[in-house]
DRENDRENTOR-6750 format. One record per residue (C-alpha): x, z, y negated; residue in one letter; residue number from 0. Coordinates in nm, 3 decimals. Each point is the difference from the previous one (the first is absolute). Layout:
<loros>
{xx=X&zz=Z&yy=Y&resn=A&resi=NUM}
...
</loros>
This chain:
<loros>
{xx=7.531&zz=15.105&yy=-11.531&resn=P&resi=0}
{xx=-0.275&zz=-0.120&yy=-0.147&resn=T&resi=1}
{xx=-0.131&zz=0.120&yy=-0.387&resn=G&resi=2}
{xx=0.184&zz=0.034&yy=-0.310&resn=D&resi=3}
{xx=0.332&zz=-0.140&yy=0.064&resn=T&resi=4}
{xx=0.295&zz=-0.155&yy=-0.216&resn=L&resi=5}
{xx=0.266&zz=-0.259&yy=0.097&resn=A&resi=6}
{xx=0.319&zz=-0.070&yy=-0.136&resn=I&resi=7}
{xx=0.189&zz=-0.293&yy=0.100&resn=R&resi=8}
{xx=0.380&zz=-0.046&yy=-0.025&resn=L&resi=9}
{xx=0.047&zz=-0.381&yy=0.005&resn=P&resi=10}
{xx=0.273&zz=-0.183&yy=0.186&resn=N&resi=11}
{xx=-0.002&zz=-0.286&yy=-0.178&resn=N&resi=12}
{xx=0.264&zz=-0.065&yy=-0.268&resn=L&resi=13}
{xx=-0.258&zz=-0.208&yy=-0.270&resn=A&resi=14}
{xx=-0.232&zz=0.273&yy=0.034&resn=L&resi=15}
{xx=0.263&zz=0.259&yy=-0.064&resn=R&resi=16}
{xx=0.144&zz=-0.166&yy=-0.321&resn=K&resi=17}
{xx=-0.332&zz=-0.030&yy=-0.110&resn=L&resi=18}
{xx=-0.100&zz=0.409&yy=0.034&resn=L&resi=19}
{xx=0.321&zz=0.079&yy=-0.183&resn=V&resi=20}
{xx=-0.131&zz=-0.212&yy=-0.279&resn=E&resi=21}
{xx=-0.358&zz=0.123&yy=-0.003&resn=T&resi=22}
{xx=-0.033&zz=0.339&yy=0.170&resn=G&resi=23}
{xx=-0.211&zz=0.094&yy=0.292&resn=P&resi=24}
{xx=-0.265&zz=-0.265&yy=0.068&resn=L&resi=25}
{xx=-0.390&zz=0.066&yy=0.123&resn=V&resi=26}
{xx=-0.099&zz=-0.248&yy=0.254&resn=S&resi=27}
{xx=-0.225&zz=-0.023&yy=0.294&resn=T&resi=28}
{xx=0.091&zz=-0.207&yy=0.358&resn=S&resi=29}
{xx=-0.101&zz=-0.337&yy=0.021&resn=I&resi=30}
{xx=-0.047&zz=0.000&yy=0.327&resn=N&resi=31}
{xx=-0.358&zz=-0.049&yy=0.204&resn=L&resi=32}
{xx=-0.070&zz=0.323&yy=0.223&resn=N&resi=33}
{xx=0.114&zz=-0.064&yy=0.394&resn=Q&resi=34}
{xx=0.168&zz=-0.363&yy=-0.105&resn=K&resi=35}
{xx=0.396&zz=-0.093&yy=-0.021&resn=P&resi=36}
{xx=0.136&zz=0.072&yy=-0.337&resn=P&resi=37}
{xx=-0.014&zz=-0.295&yy=-0.203&resn=F&resi=38}
{xx=0.397&zz=-0.105&yy=-0.096&resn=N&resi=39}
{xx=-0.065&zz=-0.329&yy=-0.157&resn=D&resi=40}
{xx=-0.088&zz=-0.020&yy=-0.396&resn=P&resi=41}
{xx=-0.185&zz=-0.310&yy=0.090&resn=G&resi=42}
{xx=-0.291&zz=0.152&yy=0.207&resn=L&resi=43}
{xx=0.032&zz=0.306&yy=-0.207&resn=I&resi=44}
{xx=-0.117&zz=-0.224&yy=-0.300&resn=D&resi=45}
{xx=-0.227&zz=-0.227&yy=0.235&resn=Q&resi=46}
{xx=-0.218&zz=0.344&yy=0.104&resn=F&resi=47}
{xx=0.037&zz=0.207&yy=-0.272&resn=F&resi=48}
{xx=0.031&zz=-0.203&yy=-0.320&resn=S&resi=49}
{xx=-0.300&zz=0.132&yy=-0.164&resn=D&resi=50}
{xx=0.093&zz=0.341&yy=0.050&resn=Q&resi=51}
{xx=0.359&zz=0.033&yy=-0.106&resn=I&resi=52}
{xx=0.092&zz=0.027&yy=-0.398&resn=D&resi=53}
{xx=0.348&zz=-0.089&yy=0.072&resn=F&resi=54}
{xx=0.250&zz=-0.090&yy=0.279&resn=M&resi=55}
{xx=0.362&zz=-0.036&yy=-0.011&resn=I&resi=56}
{xx=0.119&zz=-0.221&yy=0.293&resn=S&resi=57}
{xx=0.367&zz=0.053&yy=0.158&resn=V&resi=58}
{xx=-0.109&zz=-0.275&yy=0.274&resn=G&resi=59}
{xx=-0.121&zz=0.069&yy=0.390&resn=K&resi=60}
{xx=0.111&zz=0.363&yy=0.090&resn=L&resi=61}
{xx=0.139&zz=0.045&yy=0.350&resn=T&resi=62}
{xx=0.055&zz=0.383&yy=0.028&resn=A&resi=63}
{xx=-0.242&zz=0.214&yy=0.202&resn=N&resi=64}
{xx=-0.245&zz=0.187&yy=-0.228&resn=P&resi=65}
{xx=0.040&zz=0.327&yy=-0.111&resn=S&resi=66}
{xx=-0.009&zz=0.368&yy=0.188&resn=N&resi=67}
{xx=-0.265&zz=0.200&yy=-0.090&resn=I&resi=68}
{xx=0.039&zz=0.381&yy=0.053&resn=Y&resi=69}
{xx=-0.184&zz=0.312&yy=-0.063&resn=H&resi=70}
{xx=0.159&zz=0.307&yy=-0.109&resn=I&resi=71}
{xx=-0.195&zz=0.304&yy=0.129&resn=D&resi=72}
{xx=0.073&zz=0.216&yy=-0.271&resn=L&resi=73}
{xx=-0.097&zz=0.343&yy=0.225&resn=Q&resi=74}
{xx=0.278&zz=-0.063&yy=0.247&resn=S&resi=75}
{xx=0.242&zz=-0.206&yy=-0.194&resn=D&resi=76}
{xx=0.004&zz=-0.287&yy=0.245&resn=K&resi=77}
{xx=-0.006&zz=-0.375&yy=-0.030&resn=L&resi=78}
{xx=-0.246&zz=-0.190&yy=0.221&resn=I&resi=79}
{xx=0.048&zz=-0.367&yy=0.013&resn=K&resi=80}
{xx=-0.344&zz=-0.186&yy=0.013&resn=L&resi=81}
{xx=0.144&zz=-0.378&yy=0.049&resn=R&resi=82}
</loros>
């Protein structure tokens, strides 16, 4: 799917879930580079993106797999896994 889309992420990280309980929903973008493995080390994120990030909370190096991304086809009510 292309065009105007919206993604909603439900994190499986306890620290982030606790933060969201206090703040409510947050708006963000992905820190990953196109066609590259996801960043999971806060030190590397800071090294590559420090001039582009306003605020970051580090909970250490992440070991979990990246989020799955799904598309909801509103015409057929089907859930399609994109990655």
